[in-house]
Backbone as CSV, one residue per row, in Angstrom:
resi,resn,N_x,N_y,N_z,CA_x,CA_y,CA_z,C_x,C_y,C_z
1,UNK,18.643,45.487,6.073,18.823,44.310,6.933,18.645,43.018,6.134
2,UNK,17.761,43.037,5.133,17.516,41.825,4.345,18.774,41.357,3.618
3,UNK,19.548,42.319,3.079,20.758,41.903,2.349,21.819,41.358,3.297
4,UNK,21.815,41.801,4.555,22.753,41.248,5.543,22.388,39.791,5.816
5,UNK,21.101,39.553,5.985,20.644,38.199,6.313,20.783,37.247,5.123
6,UNK,20.603,37.754,3.916,20.647,36.894,2.730,22.056,36.640,2.213
7,UNK,23.008,37.467,2.632,24.363,37.388,2.078,25.112,36.143,2.532
8,UNK,26.091,35.735,1.721,27.068,34.733,2.150,28.155,35.471,2.905
9,UNK,28.492,34.958,4.083,29.529,35.547,4.920,30.707,34.573,5.013
10,UNK,31.921,35.107,4.872,33.118,34.271,4.810,33.972,34.422,6.076
11,UNK,34.653,33.328,6.415,35.541,33.295,7.573,36.824,32.593,7.161
12,UNK,37.953,33.243,7.412,39.250,32.643,7.091,39.971,32.205,8.350
13,UNK,40.640,31.079,8.281,41.377,30.556,9.436,42.556,29.712,8.970
14,UNK,43.576,29.625,9.796,44.684,28.711,9.540,44.493,27.402,10.288
15,UNK,43.419,27.295,11.054,43.089,26.047,11.744,42.587,25.027,10.737
16,UNK,42.535,23.778,11.159,41.991,22.743,10.281,40.483,22.965,10.119
17,UNK,39.939,22.385,9.078,38.514,22.556,8.797,37.672,21.843,9.860
18,UNK,36.727,22.576,10.435,35.873,22.028,11.488,34.430,21.985,10.998
19,UNK,33.580,21.269,11.732,32.196,21.061,11.280,31.180,21.953,11.962
20,UNK,31.567,22.505,13.109,30.618,23.348,13.837,31.370,24.478,14.528
21,UNK,30.639,25.502,14.907,31.234,26.675,15.535,31.301,26.517,17.047
22,UNK,32.371,27.013,17.622,32.526,27.065,19.076,32.634,28.544,19.448
23,UNK,31.723,28.982,20.319,31.720,30.386,20.747,31.779,30.428,22.269
24,UNK,32.772,31.113,22.857,33.873,31.802,22.177,34.836,30.811,21.532
25,UNK,35.564,31.271,20.512,36.488,30.362,19.829,37.625,29.924,20.744
26,UNK,38.158,28.725,20.506,39.283,28.252,21.334,40.498,29.152,21.158
27,UNK,41.360,29.236,22.190,42.559,30.080,22.087,43.496,29.601,20.985
28,UNK,44.218,30.540,20.408,45.160,30.231,19.328,46.566,30.141,19.910
29,UNK,47.256,29.066,19.573,48.623,28.863,20.050,49.511,30.008,19.581
30,UNK,50.280,30.566,20.502,51.165,31.672,20.165,50.556,33.040,20.398
31,UNK,49.277,33.084,20.772,48.610,34.370,21.012,48.260,34.554,22.484
32,UNK,49.084,33.988,23.346,48.798,34.031,24.783,48.783,35.457,25.340
33,UNK,49.556,36.363,24.743,49.605,37.743,25.230,48.472,38.603,24.682
34,UNK,47.697,38.056,23.766,46.665,38.860,23.117,45.303,38.689,23.782
35,UNK,44.504,39.743,23.708,43.142,39.704,24.245,42.364,38.637,23.476
36,UNK,41.725,37.685,24.175,40.992,36.629,23.465,39.693,37.148,22.843
37,UNK,39.267,36.495,21.783,38.006,36.854,21.126,36.831,36.185,21.841
38,UNK,35.721,36.922,21.938,34.505,36.344,22.505,33.527,35.934,21.419
39,UNK,33.800,36.348,20.195,32.924,36.021,19.075,33.717,35.528,17.876
40,UNK,32.987,35.252,16.806,33.586,34.810,15.548,33.333,35.912,14.531
41,UNK,34.328,36.198,13.702,34.231,37.320,12.775,34.136,36.841,11.330
42,UNK,33.278,37.525,10.581,33.008,37.176,9.182,33.059,38.435,8.322
43,UNK,33.203,38.229,7.020,33.150,39.307,6.051,32.461,38.813,4.785
44,UNK,31.902,39.732,4.031,31.319,39.363,2.736,32.381,39.366,1.641
45,UNK,33.583,39.805,1.973,34.680,39.914,1.023,35.564,38.664,1.135
46,UNK,35.443,37.773,0.175,36.179,36.510,0.240,37.692,36.741,0.213
47,UNK,38.152,37.778,-0.496,39.585,38.081,-0.534,40.092,38.469,0.854
48,UNK,39.298,39.248,1.582,39.678,39.643,2.944,39.737,38.420,3.852
49,UNK,38.800,37.490,3.674,38.810,36.258,4.482,40.046,35.424,4.187
50,UNK,40.447,35.368,2.919,41.625,34.583,2.528,42.912,35.146,3.118
51,UNK,42.930,36.457,3.373,44.110,37.076,3.973,44.250,36.696,5.442
52,UNK,43.150,36.302,6.072,43.172,35.907,7.487,43.709,34.491,7.638
53,UNK,43.319,33.611,6.723,43.765,32.224,6.820,43.550,31.476,5.524
54,UNK,44.302,30.402,5.349,44.264,29.653,4.085,42.985,28.840,3.918
55,UNK,42.334,28.486,5.025,41.063,27.766,4.951,39.914,28.766,5.073
56,UNK,39.046,28.774,4.065,37.932,29.732,4.039,36.621,28.978,3.930
57,UNK,35.672,29.377,4.778,34.340,28.797,4.713,33.311,29.909,4.586
58,UNK,32.106,29.524,4.214,31.014,30.497,4.134,29.856,30.037,5.003
59,UNK,29.064,31.006,5.433,27.863,30.744,6.232,26.769,31.705,5.797
60,UNK,25.571,31.430,6.252,24.460,32.373,6.154,23.947,32.602,7.566
61,UNK,23.345,33.732,7.783,22.691,33.992,9.058,21.401,33.189,9.126
62,UNK,21.074,32.703,10.300,19.869,31.898,10.484,18.722,32.775,10.975
63,UNK,17.553,32.165,11.087,16.388,32.883,11.618,16.593,33.270,13.080
64,UNK,17.515,32.593,13.751,17.773,32.871,15.170,18.747,34.036,15.375
65,UNK,19.275,34.566,14.270,20.202,35.694,14.368,19.439,36.968,14.698
66,UNK,19.811,37.580,15.801,19.265,38.883,16.164,20.364,39.893,15.863
67,UNK,20.177,40.617,14.763,21.239,41.438,14.183,21.085,42.903,14.572
68,UNK,22.192,43.492,14.997,22.250,44.939,15.173,23.107,45.495,14.048
69,UNK,22.488,46.273,13.172,23.223,46.917,12.086,23.649,48.297,12.571
70,UNK,24.913,48.408,12.960,25.414,49.652,13.542,25.661,50.732,12.501
71,UNK,25.546,50.389,11.211,25.772,51.382,10.160,24.541,52.255,9.937
72,UNK,23.448,51.914,10.576,22.199,52.660,10.423,21.886,53.339,11.749
73,UNK,21.649,54.633,11.705,21.265,55.345,12.926,19.928,54.808,13.424
74,UNK,19.924,54.295,14.641,18.703,53.718,15.206,18.787,53.791,16.723
75,UNK,17.667,53.526,17.378,17.657,53.490,18.841,18.599,52.397,19.345
76,UNK,18.633,51.243,18.647,19.509,50.148,19.076,20.981,50.530,18.945
77,UNK,21.339,51.187,17.838,22.729,51.617,17.647,23.124,52.636,18.717
78,UNK,22.197,53.509,19.076,22.468,54.498,20.112,22.581,53.848,21.490
79,UNK,21.757,52.834,21.748,21.875,52.099,23.019,23.242,51.437,23.127
80,UNK,23.715,50.900,21.995,25.042,50.282,21.983,26.106,51.325,22.295
81,UNK,26.031,52.478,21.651,27.019,53.539,21.891,27.020,53.954,23.365
82,UNK,25.840,54.132,23.922,25.747,54.562,25.312,26.321,53.514,26.264
83,UNK,26.065,52.245,25.979,26.612,51.185,26.823,28.137,51.128,26.695
84,UNK,28.636,51.234,25.482,30.091,51.250,25.252,30.735,52.414,26.012
85,UNK,30.065,53.554,26.035,30.612,54.770,26.644,30.652,54.730,28.170
86,UNK,30.122,53.704,28.783,30.215,53.587,30.238,31.639,53.258,30.693
87,UNK,32.456,52.831,29.758,33.855,52.493,30.014,34.688,53.777,29.957
88,UNK,35.582,53.977,30.932,36.372,55.206,30.993,37.246,55.410,29.759
89,UNK,37.849,54.337,29.256,38.675,54.463,28.062,37.818,54.835,26.859
90,UNK,36.626,54.244,26.747,35.732,54.529,25.620,35.371,56.005,25.558
91,UNK,35.322,56.652,26.707,34.988,58.084,26.739,36.051,58.924,26.049
92,UNK,37.246,58.354,25.851,38.317,59.071,25.157,38.265,58.870,23.640
93,UNK,37.441,57.960,23.157,37.419,57.623,21.727,36.636,58.672,20.934
94,UNK,37.252,59.196,19.893,36.606,60.247,19.103,35.382,59.724,18.343
95,UNK,35.326,58.423,18.091,34.224,57.875,17.295,32.971,57.582,18.108
96,UNK,33.074,57.657,19.421,31.923,57.315,20.261,31.302,58.531,20.935
97,UNK,31.780,59.712,20.628,31.332,60.914,21.341,29.896,61.309,21.030
98,UNK,29.482,61.126,19.778,28.123,61.498,19.383,27.517,60.375,18.540
99,UNK,26.192,60.367,18.468,25.503,59.367,17.650,25.920,59.496,16.187
100,UNK,26.073,60.723,15.705,26.466,60.960,14.307,27.869,60.419,14.033
101,UNK,28.822,60.713,14.928,30.200,60.230,14.752,30.229,58.706,14.786
102,UNK,29.437,58.107,15.660,29.352,56.653,15.827,28.890,55.988,14.530
103,UNK,27.768,56.462,13.979,27.216,55.868,12.752,28.168,56.055,11.574
104,UNK,28.716,57.251,11.450,29.649,57.539,10.349,30.874,56.632,10.426
105,UNK,31.397,56.443,11.637,32.596,55.609,11.809,32.304,54.130,11.587
106,UNK,31.079,53.700,11.834,30.704,52.312,11.519,30.642,52.108,10.014
107,UNK,30.214,53.120,9.287,30.131,53.000,7.824,31.516,53.007,7.184
108,UNK,32.424,53.795,7.749,33.785,53.874,7.188,34.680,52.748,7.692
109,UNK,34.279,52.122,8.802,35.095,51.078,9.417,36.092,51.610,10.430
110,UNK,36.190,52.923,10.549,37.140,53.540,11.485,36.823,53.205,12.937
111,UNK,35.558,52.939,13.238,35.152,52.717,14.621,35.909,51.559,15.276
112,UNK,36.332,50.587,14.484,37.031,49.422,15.028,38.534,49.658,15.208
113,UNK,38.975,50.884,14.988,40.364,51.286,15.247,40.309,52.437,16.244
114,UNK,40.581,52.139,17.485,40.462,53.140,18.541,41.316,54.362,18.221
115,UNK,40.732,55.543,18.343,41.472,56.788,18.122,41.040,57.798,19.175
116,UNK,42.008,58.555,19.662,41.720,59.527,20.710,42.585,60.761,20.546
117,UNK,42.031,61.912,20.916,42.814,63.143,20.972,42.982,63.603,22.420
118,UNK,42.656,62.713,23.342,42.765,63.007,24.765,44.212,62.772,25.217
119,UNK,44.861,63.760,25.828,46.264,63.585,26.239,46.469,62.439,27.233
120,UNK,45.429,62.045,27.952,45.561,60.937,28.907,45.722,59.592,28.200
121,UNK,45.331,59.545,26.945,45.355,58.272,26.226,46.776,57.731,26.060
122,UNK,47.737,58.591,25.700,49.111,58.124,25.493,49.716,57.608,26.797
123,UNK,49.336,58.221,27.926,49.793,57.721,29.223,49.215,56.333,29.487
124,UNK,47.956,56.162,29.135,47.297,54.858,29.290,48.027,53.799,28.458
125,UNK,48.350,54.134,27.213,49.021,53.188,26.320,50.418,52.848,26.840
126,UNK,51.143,53.853,27.326,52.496,53.619,27.859,52.452,52.715,29.091
127,UNK,51.471,52.917,29.974,51.341,52.058,31.158,51.040,50.620,30.751
128,UNK,50.188,50.457,29.750,49.858,49.111,29.276,51.077,48.428,28.670
129,UNK,51.858,49.168,27.897,53.044,48.598,27.249,54.048,48.116,28.287
130,UNK,54.174,48.861,29.379,55.170,48.552,30.409,54.904,47.235,31.138
131,UNK,53.672,46.743,31.067,53.346,45.500,31.786,53.919,44.257,31.098
132,UNK,54.312,44.370,29.838,54.844,43.218,29.102,56.356,43.148,29.325
133,UNK,56.739,42.507,30.394,58.143,42.456,30.808,58.955,41.488,29.940
134,UNK,60.243,41.758,29.844,61.155,40.824,29.195,61.180,40.889,27.687
135,UNK,60.521,41.896,27.084,60.586,42.049,25.625,61.012,43.483,25.315
136,UNK,61.515,43.694,24.112,62.019,45.009,23.713,60.908,46.062,23.793
137,UNK,61.251,47.306,24.136,60.252,48.364,24.283,59.357,48.550,23.055
138,UNK,59.945,48.435,21.849,59.120,48.604,20.642,58.127,47.456,20.486
139,UNK,58.511,46.258,20.936,57.595,45.111,20.894,56.519,45.277,21.971
140,UNK,56.919,45.803,23.132,55.936,46.095,24.188,54.841,47.009,23.653
141,UNK,55.247,48.070,22.960,54.283,49.029,22.430,53.412,48.398,21.357
142,UNK,54.021,47.571,20.521,53.268,46.894,19.458,52.195,45.966,20.049
143,UNK,52.567,45.199,21.079,51.612,44.305,21.738,50.501,45.117,22.397
144,UNK,50.878,46.212,23.059,49.886,47.056,23.732,48.908,47.655,22.735
145,UNK,49.410,48.113,21.590,48.530,48.693,20.570,47.598,47.636,19.980
146,UNK,48.156,46.456,19.736,47.338,45.376,19.192,46.245,44.978,20.183
147,UNK,46.620,44.883,21.460,45.637,44.513,22.475,44.618,45.618,22.714
148,UNK,45.026,46.859,22.531,44.066,47.953,22.631,42.990,47.795,21.565
149,UNK,43.409,47.524,20.334,42.449,47.341,19.245,41.538,46.146,19.517
150,UNK,42.149,45.023,19.898,41.339,43.828,20.168,40.422,44.032,21.362
151,UNK,40.943,44.680,22.395,40.137,44.935,23.573,38.972,45.860,23.287
152,UNK,39.212,46.860,22.439,38.168,47.799,22.030,37.070,47.061,21.252
153,UNK,37.470,46.222,20.299,36.500,45.448,19.526,35.718,44.513,20.448
154,UNK,36.432,43.854,21.359,35.762,42.946,22.299,34.759,43.693,23.176
155,UNK,35.113,44.873,23.618,34.200,45.677,24.441,32.918,45.977,23.665
156,UNK,33.057,46.338,22.401,31.886,46.640,21.563,31.050,45.382,21.345
157,UNK,31.710,44.274,20.998,30.999,43.024,20.709,30.255,42.525,21.951
158,UNK,30.915,42.554,23.104,30.264,42.106,24.338,29.113,43.026,24.730
159,UNK,29.260,44.303,24.456,28.183,45.252,24.758,26.958,44.961,23.902
160,UNK,27.168,44.642,22.619,26.045,44.284,21.746,25.359,43.021,22.250
161,UNK,26.153,42.039,22.684,25.576,40.802,23.231,24.797,41.091,24.515
162,UNK,25.303,41.991,25.315,24.622,42.368,26.560,23.252,42.979,26.265
163,UNK,23.119,43.630,25.120,21.840,44.215,24.719,20.889,43.185,24.103
164,UNK,21.359,41.940,23.964,20.504,40.880,23.448,20.710,40.528,21.991
165,UNK,21.726,41.117,21.347,22.022,40.811,19.944,23.097,39.737,19.872
166,UNK,22.955,38.810,18.916,23.989,37.789,18.745,24.747,37.948,17.430
167,UNK,24.462,39.037,16.709,25.207,39.364,15.494,25.279,40.887,15.386
168,UNK,26.480,41.382,15.164,26.714,42.828,15.053,27.332,43.108,13.700
169,UNK,26.686,43.996,12.928,27.136,44.285,11.569,27.713,45.696,11.460
170,UNK,28.805,45.797,10.713,29.387,47.097,10.410,30.450,46.934,9.337
171,UNK,31.407,47.834,9.329,32.546,47.750,8.422,33.828,47.914,9.223
172,UNK,34.916,47.351,8.704,36.228,47.443,9.331,37.186,48.064,8.325
173,UNK,37.930,49.075,8.745,38.861,49.736,7.834,40.070,48.837,7.567
174,UNK,40.436,48.722,6.313,41.620,47.964,5.900,42.595,48.959,5.282
175,UNK,43.703,49.194,5.963,44.700,50.161,5.483,45.917,49.484,4.860
176,UNK,45.910,48.159,4.789,47.132,47.443,4.409,47.046,46.697,3.075
177,UNK,45.852,46.349,2.626,45.732,45.483,1.445,45.858,46.221,0.128
178,UNK,45.646,47.521,0.133,45.735,48.280,-1.117,46.339,49.647,-0.820
179,UNK,46.555,50.418,-1.866,47.195,51.729,-1.705,46.297,52.708,-0.953
180,UNK,45.005,52.544,-1.091,44.074,53.432,-0.387,43.254,52.619,0.615
181,UNK,43.015,53.163,1.804,42.194,52.446,2.791,40.814,52.138,2.236
182,UNK,40.262,50.999,2.650,38.925,50.646,2.204,38.141,50.027,3.350
183,UNK,36.838,50.216,3.291,35.948,49.652,4.307,35.553,48.251,3.867
184,UNK,35.795,47.273,4.737,35.483,45.870,4.447,34.311,45.449,5.329
185,UNK,33.341,44.778,4.734,32.178,44.322,5.500,32.619,43.438,6.663
186,UNK,31.913,43.560,7.774,32.338,42.916,9.026,31.111,42.463,9.800
187,UNK,31.187,41.272,10.339,30.096,40.728,11.141,30.702,39.985,12.321
188,UNK,30.265,40.318,13.532,30.690,39.601,14.739,29.514,38.782,15.235
189,UNK,29.749,37.511,15.492,28.701,36.596,15.941,29.084,36.027,17.300
190,UNK,28.173,36.121,18.262,28.469,35.658,19.629,27.604,34.478,20.051
191,UNK,26.893,33.890,19.095,26.074,32.700,19.370,26.136,31.809,18.140
192,UNK,26.596,30.579,18.304,26.759,29.665,17.168,25.453,29.431,16.427
193,UNK,24.312,29.585,17.120,23.018,29.356,16.471,22.634,30.476,15.498
194,UNK,23.400,31.559,15.497,23.094,32.683,14.621,23.538,32.452,13.186
195,UNK,24.417,31.452,12.980,24.915,31.172,11.628,24.811,29.675,11.318
196,UNK,24.790,29.366,10.036,24.766,27.975,9.588,26.133,27.328,9.841
197,UNK,26.187,26.032,9.709,27.462,25.309,9.825,28.402,25.764,8.714
198,UNK,29.713,25.703,8.949,30.658,26.166,7.924,30.622,25.305,6.655
199,UNK,30.632,25.985,5.521,30.718,25.310,4.228,32.073,25.708,3.647
200,UNK,33.003,24.736,3.580,34.375,25.048,3.202,34.524,25.187,1.698
201,UNK,35.322,26.158,1.286,35.516,26.471,-0.133,36.424,25.435,-0.797
């Protein structure tokens, strides 16, 4: 936990440089169909932050940060899993079925990519895709998949906040930046007081 608190955390954005954090972040123009974020996301990997946006800043966690490190098996991590599992869709996720699967998937970053072997899941995804009228079927599916991922992350982040944590630590799988997937450090913050003001690079 000490290295999480002492580390520099980076945030990339295409927005103009701002002086303070707004939580939840303001909506992004052009993302009206996407599930909105309730928190702000950071990484210790400056290259990963630069891929998100051309403006990159760094922060440190403050003394007011109440951090849940989901990569470590603990009572708090298990409480988070149990709260997440109260959602019917979450019950279909292979990474949330057991405490062991949950912790392992947080370390690999897979947990932030919803995966299911339940046959009802594809029906759920198809119904969601159909609600986006007036766009091509392949775009409908793409939007539905993207919103599923964002909605899943939001459900986890809000559940951690509901438990009293304002910072959630884990890893996020990156399958696109290199030839082999890699786990990238990830931090979700739901209270502006949990981090210092942005220091722009």
